[in-house]
N, CA, C and O atoms as a Maestro MAE file, in Angstrom:
{
 s_m_m2io_version
 :::
 2.0.0
}

f_m_ct {
 s_m_title
 :::
 protein
 m_atom[340] {
  # First column is atom index #
  i_m_mmod_type
  r_m_x_coord
  r_m_y_coord
  r_m_z_coord
  i_m_residue_number
  s_m_chain_name
  s_m_pdb_residue_name
  s_m_pdb_atom_name
  i_m_atomic_number
  :::
  1 25 65.144 41.119 102.550 1 A "MET " " N  " 7
  2 3 64.819 41.102 100.877 1 A "MET " " CA " 6
  3 2 63.244 41.248 100.357 1 A "MET " " C  " 6
  4 15 62.461 40.447 100.867 1 A "MET " " O  " 8
  5 25 62.642 42.305 99.275 2 A "ASN " " N  " 7
  6 3 61.662 41.981 99.251 2 A "ASN " " CA " 6
  7 2 61.582 41.316 97.549 2 A "ASN " " C  " 6
  8 15 62.542 41.454 96.790 2 A "ASN " " O  " 8
  9 25 60.488 40.704 97.186 3 A "VAL " " N  " 7
  10 3 60.644 39.991 95.942 3 A "VAL " " CA " 6
  11 2 58.874 40.275 95.509 3 A "VAL " " C  " 6
  12 15 58.008 39.724 96.189 3 A "VAL " " O  " 8
  13 25 58.591 40.950 94.627 4 A "GLN " " N  " 7
  14 3 57.199 41.561 93.626 4 A "GLN " " CA " 6
  15 2 56.982 40.766 92.681 4 A "GLN " " C  " 6
  16 15 58.007 40.714 92.002 4 A "GLN " " O  " 8
  17 25 56.073 40.016 92.208 5 A "PHE " " N  " 7
  18 3 55.629 38.987 91.105 5 A "PHE " " CA " 6
  19 2 54.393 39.463 90.391 5 A "PHE " " C  " 6
  20 15 53.326 39.535 91.001 5 A "PHE " " O  " 8
  21 25 54.515 39.850 88.894 6 A "ALA " " N  " 7
  22 3 53.163 40.313 88.815 6 A "ALA " " CA " 6
  23 2 53.186 39.478 86.942 6 A "ALA " " C  " 6
  24 15 54.040 39.450 86.056 6 A "ALA " " O  " 8
  25 25 51.722 38.899 87.073 7 A "SER " " N  " 7
  26 3 51.460 37.891 85.648 7 A "SER " " CA " 6
  27 2 51.604 39.178 84.482 7 A "SER " " C  " 6
  28 15 51.877 40.364 84.665 7 A "SER " " O  " 8
  29 25 51.419 38.717 83.709 8 A "SER " " N  " 7
  30 3 50.989 39.339 82.253 8 A "SER " " CA " 6
  31 2 49.727 40.141 82.984 8 A "SER " " C  " 6
  32 15 48.971 39.801 83.894 8 A "SER " " O  " 8
  33 25 49.838 41.406 82.154 9 A "ARG " " N  " 7
  34 3 48.514 42.020 82.326 9 A "ARG " " CA " 6
  35 2 48.424 43.430 81.213 9 A "ARG " " C  " 6
  36 15 49.294 44.063 80.615 9 A "ARG " " O  " 8
  37 25 47.034 43.537 81.281 10 A "TYR " " N  " 7
  38 3 46.809 44.957 80.587 10 A "TYR " " CA " 6
  39 2 47.131 46.517 81.338 10 A "TYR " " C  " 6
  40 15 46.591 46.879 82.384 10 A "TYR " " O  " 8
  41 25 47.876 47.124 80.752 11 A "LEU " " N  " 7
  42 3 47.889 48.348 81.449 11 A "LEU " " CA " 6
  43 2 47.225 49.447 80.963 11 A "LEU " " C  " 6
  44 15 47.641 50.547 81.325 11 A "LEU " " O  " 8
  45 25 46.167 49.381 80.130 12 A "ALA " " N  " 7
  46 3 45.017 50.513 80.598 12 A "ALA " " CA " 6
  47 2 43.253 49.453 80.229 12 A "ALA " " C  " 6
  48 15 42.947 48.261 80.245 12 A "ALA " " O  " 8
  49 25 42.722 50.412 80.016 13 A "THR " " N  " 7
  50 3 41.076 50.062 79.996 13 A "THR " " CA " 6
  51 2 40.929 49.482 78.854 13 A "THR " " C  " 6
  52 15 40.029 48.648 78.756 13 A "THR " " O  " 8
  53 25 42.088 49.887 77.279 14 A "ASP " " N  " 7
  54 3 41.182 49.855 76.517 14 A "ASP " " CA " 6
  55 2 41.520 48.174 76.245 14 A "ASP " " C  " 6
  56 15 40.554 47.649 75.691 14 A "ASP " " O  " 8
  57 25 42.417 47.410 76.446 15 A "PHE " " N  " 7
  58 3 42.320 46.072 76.297 15 A "PHE " " CA " 6
  59 2 42.905 45.524 75.098 15 A "PHE " " C  " 6
  60 15 42.466 44.561 74.470 15 A "PHE " " O  " 8
  61 25 44.179 46.375 74.758 16 A "LEU " " N  " 7
  62 3 44.624 46.279 72.816 16 A "LEU " " CA " 6
  63 2 46.089 45.515 73.065 16 A "LEU " " C  " 6
  64 15 46.952 45.863 73.872 16 A "LEU " " O  " 8
  65 25 46.124 44.567 72.301 17 A "PRO " " N  " 7
  66 3 47.119 44.313 72.738 17 A "PRO " " CA " 6
  67 2 48.836 44.965 72.726 17 A "PRO " " C  " 6
  68 15 49.956 44.611 73.093 17 A "PRO " " O  " 8
  69 25 48.257 45.976 72.140 18 A "SER " " N  " 7
  70 3 50.063 46.785 72.453 18 A "SER " " CA " 6
  71 2 49.858 46.948 73.570 18 A "SER " " C  " 6
  72 15 50.841 47.571 73.973 18 A "SER " " O  " 8
  73 25 49.100 46.768 74.487 19 A "GLU " " N  " 7
  74 3 48.453 47.107 75.963 19 A "GLU " " CA " 6
  75 2 49.332 46.255 76.894 19 A "GLU " " C  " 6
  76 15 50.026 46.783 77.763 19 A "GLU " " O  " 8
  77 25 49.290 44.991 76.705 20 A "LEU " " N  " 7
  78 3 49.500 43.672 77.052 20 A "LEU " " CA " 6
  79 2 51.044 43.964 77.547 20 A "LEU " " C  " 6
  80 15 51.782 44.397 76.662 20 A "LEU " " O  " 8
  81 25 51.594 43.790 78.792 21 A "ALA " " N  " 7
  82 3 52.752 43.731 79.508 21 A "ALA " " CA " 6
  83 2 52.741 42.129 79.807 21 A "ALA " " C  " 6
  84 15 51.891 41.379 80.287 21 A "ALA " " O  " 8
  85 25 54.146 41.927 79.279 22 A "PRO " " N  " 7
  86 3 54.367 40.973 79.971 22 A "PRO " " CA " 6
  87 2 54.638 40.767 81.554 22 A "PRO " " C  " 6
  88 15 54.464 41.675 82.366 22 A "PRO " " O  " 8
  89 25 55.169 39.224 81.965 23 A "SER " " N  " 7
  90 3 55.017 39.049 83.435 23 A "SER " " CA " 6
  91 2 56.250 39.471 83.874 23 A "SER " " C  " 6
  92 15 57.106 39.694 83.018 23 A "SER " " O  " 8
  93 25 56.587 39.667 85.359 24 A "TYR " " N  " 7
  94 3 57.816 39.983 85.480 24 A "TYR " " CA " 6
  95 2 58.162 39.687 87.296 24 A "TYR " " C  " 6
  96 15 57.318 39.223 88.062 24 A "TYR " " O  " 8
  97 25 58.883 39.887 87.502 25 A "ILE " " N  " 7
  98 3 59.899 39.191 89.083 25 A "ILE " " CA " 6
  99 2 60.710 40.394 89.086 25 A "ILE " " C  " 6
  100 15 61.523 40.522 88.170 25 A "ILE " " O  " 8
  101 25 60.589 41.559 90.231 26 A "SER " " N  " 7
  102 3 61.649 42.298 90.722 26 A "SER " " CA " 6
  103 2 61.916 42.354 92.331 26 A "SER " " C  " 6
  104 15 61.149 42.312 93.294 26 A "SER " " O  " 8
  105 25 63.435 42.475 92.200 27 A "GLU " " N  " 7
  106 3 64.054 42.131 93.611 27 A "GLU " " CA " 6
  107 2 64.359 43.241 94.065 27 A "GLU " " C  " 6
  108 15 65.192 43.823 93.371 27 A "GLU " " O  " 8
  109 25 64.035 43.756 94.920 28 A "ASP " " N  " 7
  110 3 64.702 44.915 96.328 28 A "ASP " " CA " 6
  111 2 65.726 44.137 97.509 28 A "ASP " " C  " 6
  112 15 65.391 43.177 98.204 28 A "ASP " " O  " 8
  113 25 66.825 44.714 97.519 29 A "ALA " " N  " 7
  114 3 67.288 43.799 98.426 29 A "ALA " " CA " 6
  115 2 68.131 45.523 99.941 29 A "ALA " " C  " 6
  116 15 68.713 46.604 99.844 29 A "ALA " " O  " 8
  117 25 67.880 45.100 100.452 30 A "PHE " " N  " 7
  118 3 68.473 45.853 101.862 30 A "PHE " " CA " 6
  119 2 69.412 45.123 102.996 30 A "PHE " " C  " 6
  120 15 69.429 43.941 103.339 30 A "PHE " " O  " 8
  121 25 70.091 46.106 103.401 31 A "LEU " " N  " 7
  122 3 70.907 45.949 104.206 31 A "LEU " " CA " 6
  123 2 71.485 47.402 105.484 31 A "LEU " " C  " 6
  124 15 72.151 48.430 105.362 31 A "LEU " " O  " 8
  125 25 70.722 46.661 106.708 32 A "THR " " N  " 7
  126 3 71.045 47.961 107.363 32 A "THR " " CA " 6
  127 2 72.060 47.744 108.878 32 A "THR " " C  " 6
  128 15 71.440 46.953 109.590 32 A "THR " " O  " 8
  129 25 72.837 48.001 109.290 33 A "LEU " " N  " 7
  130 3 74.202 48.081 109.830 33 A "LEU " " CA " 6
  131 2 73.735 48.569 111.268 33 A "LEU " " C  " 6
  132 15 73.251 49.552 110.706 33 A "LEU " " O  " 8
  133 25 73.418 48.799 112.670 34 A "THR " " N  " 7
  134 3 73.340 49.201 113.767 34 A "THR " " CA " 6
  135 2 73.892 49.123 114.778 34 A "THR " " C  " 6
  136 15 73.666 47.992 115.208 34 A "THR " " O  " 8
  137 25 74.576 49.722 115.525 35 A "PRO " " N  " 7
  138 3 75.662 49.421 116.836 35 A "PRO " " CA " 6
  139 2 74.639 49.118 118.128 35 A "PRO " " C  " 6
  140 15 73.544 49.662 117.986 35 A "PRO " " O  " 8
  141 25 74.785 48.416 119.250 36 A "ARG " " N  " 7
  142 3 73.806 48.341 119.875 36 A "ARG " " CA " 6
  143 2 73.509 49.563 120.805 36 A "ARG " " C  " 6
  144 15 72.730 49.417 121.747 36 A "ARG " " O  " 8
  145 25 74.146 50.829 120.547 37 A "SER " " N  " 7
  146 3 73.813 51.649 121.534 37 A "SER " " CA " 6
  147 2 72.615 52.572 120.547 37 A "SER " " C  " 6
  148 15 72.142 53.582 121.068 37 A "SER " " O  " 8
  149 25 72.023 52.060 118.692 38 A "ASN " " N  " 7
  150 3 71.808 52.356 118.639 38 A "ASN " " CA " 6
  151 2 71.409 54.418 118.228 38 A "ASN " " C  " 6
  152 15 70.358 55.049 118.336 38 A "ASN " " O  " 8
  153 25 72.550 54.772 117.854 39 A "SER " " N  " 7
  154 3 73.606 56.188 118.210 39 A "SER " " CA " 6
  155 2 73.333 56.409 116.872 39 A "SER " " C  " 6
  156 15 73.000 57.573 116.651 39 A "SER " " O  " 8
  157 25 73.365 55.640 115.847 40 A "TRP " " N  " 7
  158 3 73.227 55.836 114.449 40 A "TRP " " CA " 6
  159 2 72.901 54.589 113.180 40 A "TRP " " C  " 6
  160 15 72.327 53.585 113.602 40 A "TRP " " O  " 8
  161 25 73.096 54.608 112.320 41 A "SER " " N  " 7
  162 3 72.634 53.178 111.837 41 A "SER " " CA " 6
  163 2 72.964 53.284 109.887 41 A "SER " " C  " 6
  164 15 72.736 54.464 109.623 41 A "SER " " O  " 8
  165 25 73.146 52.959 109.303 42 A "LEU " " N  " 7
  166 3 73.809 52.766 107.928 42 A "LEU " " CA " 6
  167 2 73.009 51.424 107.153 42 A "LEU " " C  " 6
  168 15 73.062 50.197 107.241 42 A "LEU " " O  " 8
  169 25 72.224 52.465 106.328 43 A "GLN " " N  " 7
  170 3 71.594 51.447 105.470 43 A "GLN " " CA " 6
  171 2 71.462 51.719 104.182 43 A "GLN " " C  " 6
  172 15 70.878 52.676 103.674 43 A "GLN " " O  " 8
  173 25 72.386 50.282 103.339 44 A "LEU " " N  " 7
  174 3 72.946 50.240 101.667 44 A "LEU " " CA " 6
  175 2 71.547 49.149 101.139 44 A "LEU " " C  " 6
  176 15 71.097 48.162 101.722 44 A "LEU " " O  " 8
  177 25 71.028 49.908 99.568 45 A "PHE " " N  " 7
  178 3 69.886 49.304 98.975 45 A "PHE " " CA " 6
  179 2 70.374 49.191 98.100 45 A "PHE " " C  " 6
  180 15 71.480 49.659 97.830 45 A "PHE " " O  " 8
  181 25 69.641 48.495 97.367 46 A "CYS " " N  " 7
  182 3 69.667 48.008 95.433 46 A "CYS " " CA " 6
  183 2 68.036 47.683 95.371 46 A "CYS " " C  " 6
  184 15 67.441 47.040 96.236 46 A "CYS " " O  " 8
  185 25 67.512 48.179 94.336 47 A "ARG " " N  " 7
  186 3 66.210 47.994 93.604 47 A "ARG " " CA " 6
  187 2 66.364 47.748 92.335 47 A "ARG " " C  " 6
  188 15 67.342 47.897 91.602 47 A "ARG " " O  " 8
  189 25 65.231 47.326 92.123 48 A "ASN " " N  " 7
  190 3 65.466 46.500 91.254 48 A "ASN " " CA " 6
  191 2 66.815 45.555 90.819 48 A "ASN " " C  " 6
  192 15 67.420 46.060 89.873 48 A "ASN " " O  " 8
  193 25 67.255 44.608 91.193 49 A "LEU " " N  " 7
  194 3 68.840 44.266 90.763 49 A "LEU " " CA " 6
  195 2 68.498 43.291 89.651 49 A "LEU " " C  " 6
  196 15 69.501 42.893 89.059 49 A "LEU " " O  " 8
  197 25 67.563 42.893 89.294 50 A "SER " " N  " 7
  198 3 67.588 42.329 87.417 50 A "SER " " CA " 6
  199 2 67.783 43.032 86.406 50 A "SER " " C  " 6
  200 15 68.172 42.677 85.294 50 A "SER " " O  " 8
  201 25 67.346 44.681 87.017 51 A "ASN " " N  " 7
  202 3 67.392 45.560 85.654 51 A "ASN " " CA " 6
  203 2 66.150 45.251 84.732 51 A "ASN " " C  " 6
  204 15 66.181 45.494 83.525 51 A "ASN " " O  " 8
  205 25 65.398 44.874 85.167 52 A "ARG " " N  " 7
  206 3 64.518 44.619 83.960 52 A "ARG " " CA " 6
  207 2 63.417 45.936 83.602 52 A "ARG " " C  " 6
  208 15 63.012 46.880 84.282 52 A "ARG " " O  " 8
  209 25 63.208 45.575 82.456 53 A "GLU " " N  " 7
  210 3 62.095 47.347 82.232 53 A "GLU " " CA " 6
  211 2 60.941 46.416 82.411 53 A "GLU " " C  " 6
  212 15 60.637 45.333 81.910 53 A "GLU " " O  " 8
  213 25 60.205 47.499 83.625 54 A "ILE " " N  " 7
  214 3 58.899 46.890 84.243 54 A "ILE " " CA " 6
  215 2 57.506 48.198 83.613 54 A "ILE " " C  " 6
  216 15 57.512 49.424 83.724 54 A "ILE " " O  " 8
  217 25 56.874 47.640 83.227 55 A "TYR " " N  " 7
  218 3 55.873 48.681 82.289 55 A "TYR " " CA " 6
  219 2 54.977 48.428 83.617 55 A "TYR " " C  " 6
  220 15 54.797 47.456 84.351 55 A "TYR " " O  " 8
  221 25 54.295 50.342 83.562 56 A "THR " " N  " 7
  222 3 53.769 50.577 84.838 56 A "THR " " CA " 6
  223 2 52.115 50.963 84.268 56 A "THR " " C  " 6
  224 15 51.017 50.578 84.671 56 A "THR " " O  " 8
  225 25 52.528 51.918 83.131 57 A "GLY " " N  " 7
  226 3 51.073 51.756 82.546 57 A "GLY " " CA " 6
  227 2 51.501 52.170 81.292 57 A "GLY " " C  " 6
  228 15 52.656 52.422 80.948 57 A "GLY " " O  " 8
  229 25 50.008 52.243 80.332 58 A "ALA " " N  " 7
  230 3 50.271 52.503 79.024 58 A "ALA " " CA " 6
  231 2 49.263 53.057 78.483 58 A "ALA " " C  " 6
  232 15 48.190 52.705 78.974 58 A "ALA " " O  " 8
  233 25 49.202 53.897 77.538 59 A "TYR " " N  " 7
  234 3 47.882 54.859 76.707 59 A "TYR " " CA " 6
  235 2 48.098 54.587 75.544 59 A "TYR " " C  " 6
  236 15 49.216 54.191 75.213 59 A "TYR " " O  " 8
  237 25 47.061 54.736 74.612 60 A "GLU " " N  " 7
  238 3 46.804 54.752 73.232 60 A "GLU " " CA " 6
  239 2 47.515 56.389 72.985 60 A "GLU " " C  " 6
  240 15 47.153 57.228 73.810 60 A "GLU " " O  " 8
  241 25 48.303 56.762 72.105 61 A "GLY " " N  " 7
  242 3 48.956 57.962 71.467 61 A "GLY " " CA " 6
  243 2 48.231 58.210 70.831 61 A "GLY " " C  " 6
  244 15 47.422 57.388 70.403 61 A "GLY " " O  " 8
  245 25 48.238 59.591 70.485 62 A "PRO " " N  " 7
  246 3 47.458 60.331 69.553 62 A "PRO " " CA " 6
  247 2 47.392 60.133 68.110 62 A "PRO " " C  " 6
  248 15 46.660 60.685 67.289 62 A "PRO " " O  " 8
  249 25 48.255 59.281 67.958 63 A "LEU " " N  " 7
  250 3 47.760 58.272 66.518 63 A "LEU " " CA " 6
  251 2 47.292 57.239 66.346 63 A "LEU " " C  " 6
  252 15 47.897 56.226 66.696 63 A "LEU " " O  " 8
  253 25 46.291 57.197 65.860 64 A "ALA " " N  " 7
  254 3 46.027 55.285 66.070 64 A "ALA " " CA " 6
  255 2 47.085 54.032 65.661 64 A "ALA " " C  " 6
  256 15 47.728 53.802 64.637 64 A "ALA " " O  " 8
  257 25 46.972 53.412 66.809 65 A "GLY " " N  " 7
  258 3 47.541 52.359 66.830 65 A "GLY " " CA " 6
  259 2 49.039 52.716 67.777 65 A "GLY " " C  " 6
  260 15 49.778 51.861 68.264 65 A "GLY " " O  " 8
  261 25 49.150 53.656 67.830 66 A "TYR " " N  " 7
  262 3 50.937 54.252 68.913 66 A "TYR " " CA " 6
  263 2 50.340 53.642 69.716 66 A "TYR " " C  " 6
  264 15 49.214 53.180 69.527 66 A "TYR " " O  " 8
  265 25 51.040 53.531 70.818 67 A "THR " " N  " 7
  266 3 51.213 53.375 72.157 67 A "THR " " CA " 6
  267 2 52.175 53.939 72.965 67 A "THR " " C  " 6
  268 15 53.349 53.586 72.854 67 A "THR " " O  " 8
  269 25 51.799 54.841 73.833 68 A "VAL " " N  " 7
  270 3 52.896 54.849 74.763 68 A "VAL " " CA " 6
  271 2 52.905 54.193 75.923 68 A "VAL " " C  " 6
  272 15 51.823 54.152 76.509 68 A "VAL " " O  " 8
  273 25 54.132 53.487 76.595 69 A "ALA " " N  " 7
  274 3 53.979 53.225 77.996 69 A "ALA " " CA " 6
  275 2 55.032 54.127 78.937 69 A "ALA " " C  " 6
  276 15 55.874 54.913 78.504 69 A "ALA " " O  " 8
  277 25 54.799 53.850 80.146 70 A "ASN " " N  " 7
  278 3 55.494 54.081 81.700 70 A "ASN " " CA " 6
  279 2 56.125 52.615 81.332 70 A "ASN " " C  " 6
  280 15 55.656 51.580 80.860 70 A "ASN " " O  " 8
  281 25 57.795 53.157 81.910 71 A "ILE " " N  " 7
  282 3 58.526 51.937 82.916 71 A "ILE " " CA " 6
  283 2 58.513 52.142 84.058 71 A "ILE " " C  " 6
  284 15 57.876 53.188 84.179 71 A "ILE " " O  " 8
  285 25 58.866 51.753 85.161 72 A "ALA " " N  " 7
  286 3 59.477 52.340 86.364 72 A "ALA " " CA " 6
  287 2 60.870 52.507 86.297 72 A "ALA " " C  " 6
  288 15 61.483 52.252 85.261 72 A "ALA " " O  " 8
  289 25 61.601 53.048 87.651 73 A "ALA " " N  " 7
  290 3 62.988 53.158 87.285 73 A "ALA " " CA " 6
  291 2 64.086 51.405 86.932 73 A "ALA " " C  " 6
  292 15 63.826 50.302 87.414 73 A "ALA " " O  " 8
  293 25 64.777 51.609 86.367 74 A "PRO " " N  " 7
  294 3 66.121 51.076 86.513 74 A "PRO " " CA " 6
  295 2 66.476 50.285 87.427 74 A "PRO " " C  " 6
  296 15 65.551 49.792 88.073 74 A "PRO " " O  " 8
  297 25 67.951 49.872 87.819 75 A "ARG " " N  " 7
  298 3 69.038 48.720 88.978 75 A "ARG " " CA " 6
  299 2 69.064 50.274 89.451 75 A "ARG " " C  " 6
  300 15 69.464 50.975 88.522 75 A "ARG " " O  " 8
  301 25 68.713 51.129 90.788 76 A "THR " " N  " 7
  302 3 68.699 52.074 91.594 76 A "THR " " CA " 6
  303 2 69.753 51.338 92.726 76 A "THR " " C  " 6
  304 15 69.721 50.150 93.048 76 A "THR " " O  " 8
  305 25 70.769 52.461 93.279 77 A "TYR " " N  " 7
  306 3 71.089 51.534 94.388 77 A "TYR " " CA " 6
  307 2 71.842 53.085 94.657 77 A "TYR " " C  " 6
  308 15 71.937 54.072 93.928 77 A "TYR " " O  " 8
  309 25 72.446 52.729 96.418 78 A "GLY " " N  " 7
  310 3 72.217 53.823 97.455 78 A "GLY " " CA " 6
  311 2 72.925 53.946 98.842 78 A "GLY " " C  " 6
  312 15 73.836 53.120 98.902 78 A "GLY " " O  " 8
  313 25 72.841 54.528 99.719 79 A "GLY " " N  " 7
  314 3 72.903 54.107 101.133 79 A "GLY " " CA " 6
  315 2 72.398 55.913 101.858 79 A "GLY " " C  " 6
  316 15 72.472 57.030 101.347 79 A "GLY " " O  " 8
  317 25 71.834 55.371 103.416 80 A "ARG " " N  " 7
  318 3 71.436 55.815 103.661 80 A "ARG " " CA " 6
  319 2 71.829 56.192 105.159 80 A "ARG " " C  " 6
  320 15 71.801 55.146 105.808 80 A "ARG " " O  " 8
  321 25 72.133 57.116 105.851 81 A "LEU " " N  " 7
  322 3 73.042 57.777 107.121 81 A "LEU " " CA " 6
  323 2 71.908 57.568 107.681 81 A "LEU " " C  " 6
  324 15 70.888 57.588 106.991 81 A "LEU " " O  " 8
  325 25 71.861 57.355 108.874 82 A "LYS " " N  " 7
  326 3 70.850 58.143 110.135 82 A "LYS " " CA " 6
  327 2 71.567 58.473 111.784 82 A "LYS " " C  " 6
  328 15 71.785 57.573 112.595 82 A "LYS " " O  " 8
  329 25 71.796 59.637 111.985 83 A "VAL " " N  " 7
  330 3 72.094 59.668 113.510 83 A "VAL " " CA " 6
  331 2 71.152 60.155 114.498 83 A "VAL " " C  " 6
  332 15 70.419 61.114 114.259 83 A "VAL " " O  " 8
  333 25 71.142 59.428 115.779 84 A "THR " " N  " 7
  334 3 70.234 59.995 116.729 84 A "THR " " CA " 6
  335 2 70.781 60.643 117.752 84 A "THR " " C  " 6
  336 15 71.537 59.973 118.455 84 A "THR " " O  " 8
  337 25 70.571 62.050 118.111 85 A "LEU " " N  " 7
  338 3 71.333 62.359 118.899 85 A "LEU " " CA " 6
  339 2 70.666 63.162 120.327 85 A "LEU " " C  " 6
  340 15 71.414 63.532 121.232 85 A "LEU " " O  " 8
  :::
 }
 m_bond[339] {
  # First column is bond index #
  i_m_from
  i_m_to
  i_m_order
  :::
  1 1 2 1
  2 2 3 1
  3 3 4 2
  4 3 5 1
  5 5 6 1
  6 6 7 1
  7 7 8 2
  8 7 9 1
  9 9 10 1
  10 10 11 1
  11 11 12 2
  12 11 13 1
  13 13 14 1
  14 14 15 1
  15 15 16 2
  16 15 17 1
  17 17 18 1
  18 18 19 1
  19 19 20 2
  20 19 21 1
  21 21 22 1
  22 22 23 1
  23 23 24 2
  24 23 25 1
  25 25 26 1
  26 26 27 1
  27 27 28 2
  28 27 29 1
  29 29 30 1
  30 30 31 1
  31 31 32 2
  32 31 33 1
  33 33 34 1
  34 34 35 1
  35 35 36 2
  36 35 37 1
  37 37 38 1
  38 38 39 1
  39 39 40 2
  40 39 41 1
  41 41 42 1
  42 42 43 1
  43 43 44 2
  44 43 45 1
  45 45 46 1
  46 46 47 1
  47 47 48 2
  48 47 49 1
  49 49 50 1
  50 50 51 1
  51 51 52 2
  52 51 53 1
  53 53 54 1
  54 54 55 1
  55 55 56 2
  56 55 57 1
  57 57 58 1
  58 58 59 1
  59 59 60 2
  60 59 61 1
  61 61 62 1
  62 62 63 1
  63 63 64 2
  64 63 65 1
  65 65 66 1
  66 66 67 1
  67 67 68 2
  68 67 69 1
  69 69 70 1
  70 70 71 1
  71 71 72 2
  72 71 73 1
  73 73 74 1
  74 74 75 1
  75 75 76 2
  76 75 77 1
  77 77 78 1
  78 78 79 1
  79 79 80 2
  80 79 81 1
  81 81 82 1
  82 82 83 1
  83 83 84 2
  84 83 85 1
  85 85 86 1
  86 86 87 1
  87 87 88 2
  88 87 89 1
  89 89 90 1
  90 90 91 1
  91 91 92 2
  92 91 93 1
  93 93 94 1
  94 94 95 1
  95 95 96 2
  96 95 97 1
  97 97 98 1
  98 98 99 1
  99 99 100 2
  100 99 101 1
  101 101 102 1
  102 102 103 1
  103 103 104 2
  104 103 105 1
  105 105 106 1
  106 106 107 1
  107 107 108 2
  108 107 109 1
  109 109 110 1
  110 110 111 1
  111 111 112 2
  112 111 113 1
  113 113 114 1
  114 114 115 1
  115 115 116 2
  116 115 117 1
  117 117 118 1
  118 118 119 1
  119 119 120 2
  120 119 121 1
  121 121 122 1
  122 122 123 1
  123 123 124 2
  124 123 125 1
  125 125 126 1
  126 126 127 1
  127 127 128 2
  128 127 129 1
  129 129 130 1
  130 130 131 1
  131 131 132 2
  132 131 133 1
  133 133 134 1
  134 134 135 1
  135 135 136 2
  136 135 137 1
  137 137 138 1
  138 138 139 1
  139 139 140 2
  140 139 141 1
  141 141 142 1
  142 142 143 1
  143 143 144 2
  144 143 145 1
  145 145 146 1
  146 146 147 1
  147 147 148 2
  148 147 149 1
  149 149 150 1
  150 150 151 1
  151 151 152 2
  152 151 153 1
  153 153 154 1
  154 154 155 1
  155 155 156 2
  156 155 157 1
  157 157 158 1
  158 158 159 1
  159 159 160 2
  160 159 161 1
  161 161 162 1
  162 162 163 1
  163 163 164 2
  164 163 165 1
  165 165 166 1
  166 166 167 1
  167 167 168 2
  168 167 169 1
  169 169 170 1
  170 170 171 1
  171 171 172 2
  172 171 173 1
  173 173 174 1
  174 174 175 1
  175 175 176 2
  176 175 177 1
  177 177 178 1
  178 178 179 1
  179 179 180 2
  180 179 181 1
  181 181 182 1
  182 182 183 1
  183 183 184 2
  184 183 185 1
  185 185 186 1
  186 186 187 1
  187 187 188 2
  188 187 189 1
  189 189 190 1
  190 190 191 1
  191 191 192 2
  192 191 193 1
  193 193 194 1
  194 194 195 1
  195 195 196 2
  196 195 197 1
  197 197 198 1
  198 198 199 1
  199 199 200 2
  200 199 201 1
  201 201 202 1
  202 202 203 1
  203 203 204 2
  204 203 205 1
  205 205 206 1
  206 206 207 1
  207 207 208 2
  208 207 209 1
  209 209 210 1
  210 210 211 1
  211 211 212 2
  212 211 213 1
  213 213 214 1
  214 214 215 1
  215 215 216 2
  216 215 217 1
  217 217 218 1
  218 218 219 1
  219 219 220 2
  220 219 221 1
  221 221 222 1
  222 222 223 1
  223 223 224 2
  224 223 225 1
  225 225 226 1
  226 226 227 1
  227 227 228 2
  228 227 229 1
  229 229 230 1
  230 230 231 1
  231 231 232 2
  232 231 233 1
  233 233 234 1
  234 234 235 1
  235 235 236 2
  236 235 237 1
  237 237 238 1
  238 238 239 1
  239 239 240 2
  240 239 241 1
  241 241 242 1
  242 242 243 1
  243 243 244 2
  244 243 245 1
  245 245 246 1
  246 246 247 1
  247 247 248 2
  248 247 249 1
  249 249 250 1
  250 250 251 1
  251 251 252 2
  252 251 253 1
  253 253 254 1
  254 254 255 1
  255 255 256 2
  256 255 257 1
  257 257 258 1
  258 258 259 1
  259 259 260 2
  260 259 261 1
  261 261 262 1
  262 262 263 1
  263 263 264 2
  264 263 265 1
  265 265 266 1
  266 266 267 1
  267 267 268 2
  268 267 269 1
  269 269 270 1
  270 270 271 1
  271 271 272 2
  272 271 273 1
  273 273 274 1
  274 274 275 1
  275 275 276 2
  276 275 277 1
  277 277 278 1
  278 278 279 1
  279 279 280 2
  280 279 281 1
  281 281 282 1
  282 282 283 1
  283 283 284 2
  284 283 285 1
  285 285 286 1
  286 286 287 1
  287 287 288 2
  288 287 289 1
  289 289 290 1
  290 290 291 1
  291 291 292 2
  292 291 293 1
  293 293 294 1
  294 294 295 1
  295 295 296 2
  296 295 297 1
  297 297 298 1
  298 298 299 1
  299 299 300 2
  300 299 301 1
  301 301 302 1
  302 302 303 1
  303 303 304 2
  304 303 305 1
  305 305 306 1
  306 306 307 1
  307 307 308 2
  308 307 309 1
  309 309 310 1
  310 310 311 1
  311 311 312 2
  312 311 313 1
  313 313 314 1
  314 314 315 1
  315 315 316 2
  316 315 317 1
  317 317 318 1
  318 318 319 1
  319 319 320 2
  320 319 321 1
  321 321 322 1
  322 322 323 1
  323 323 324 2
  324 323 325 1
  325 325 326 1
  326 326 327 1
  327 327 328 2
  328 327 329 1
  329 329 330 1
  330 330 331 1
  331 331 332 2
  332 331 333 1
  333 333 334 1
  334 334 335 1
  335 335 336 2
  336 335 337 1
  337 337 338 1
  338 338 339 1
  339 339 340 2
  :::
 }
}
């Protein structure tokens, strides 16, 4: 399991109040199954377990007072199968 914490921070170098992002905690979980022969492995994963909005960047838009922000991916999950021949 991975956990990432970030305190509140400005998302751009303008230091505008609208570009101040709140703090967040993001959790990722992984489960990997591998037999003793190591001939295959199966990994299940889930990223951003809490499904929080995580702002990753911002800039002032073409109109004054209009801020555009980038948001990280929402909760994602899936699996990977690896076979060694």
